[in-house]
N, C-alpha and C positions, 0 to 999 in steps of 0.2 A: 507372506512376502516381506512384511515389515520386520519380522523376527529374523529372517535370514540376513537382511540388510544390517540390522543391529548387531548381529553376531559377527558379520564381516568387518564392520567398522571397529568394534571392540578388539577383534583379532589383529587388525592392522595397527591400532594404537598400542597394543601390548608388544607387538614386534618392534615398533619404533622405540619404545622405552627400554625394552629388555636387551636390545642389541646395540644400544649406544655405548660408547666407550668413555670412561672417565679419565681425566688427566690426574697426574700425581702431584701437582703443585698449583697453588692459587695466585701467587704473586711472581713478579719478574725475578726477584732475588732467590726465591725458593727454586724456581726452574733452573737458574744458573748454577745453583749449588748441586742440583741433581743431574749434572753433565749435559745440559742443553746448551747449544751454541747459537749465537745470533747470526741468522742468515741474511736478514735485511732490516732496514729501519726506515720508516716513513713518518714525516711530521705533517700535521695539518691543524688549522686554526678554525674551528667551527663558529667561534664567537671571538670578539676582540679581547675578551678577558680570559679565554680558556685556550690552552695549548695541549694537544694530544699527540703522543708519540706512539706509533704502533710498531712493535718488534715482532718479527717472524723468527721463531726458534725451531731448531731441529735437534733431535737427539743424535749423538755421534754414531752409534751403531745401528739403531733402529730407524725405520722410516716413519717417524712421528713428527707431525707438524703442529705447532701451537702458535697462536697469536696472543700477544700481551699488549694491553693498552695502558699507558701511563699518562695520568692527567695532572696538569699543572694549572694553577690560577695566577693570572698576571695582573694583579692589582697593587701597584706601588712596588711591592717586592714579590718575587716569584715564590709561590707556595706549592708544595706537593700535596695533591688531593688524594692520590691512591693509585694502585695498579690492580689489574684484573687479567687473568689469563683464561683462555678458552680454546677448545679444539674446533676448527672450522668444519 
């Protein structure tokens, strides 16, 4: 019984990894260069010195949705910390 349960768990893990889709860009600028358009934008401040902006991007002809998070540090001057894109 333990062997069947182990095989079932490994099979489900394999399906989760093998069927996930990868996006073709890592940063907001790369995605905009690859014909993604900004659908919506939301800002929030998780801490008083950090500002995050979440962009929701879609591809013009495909039904692809991507979220990009751009982080800024607000200490004296505003500094760009980086951006990261992922598929929800």
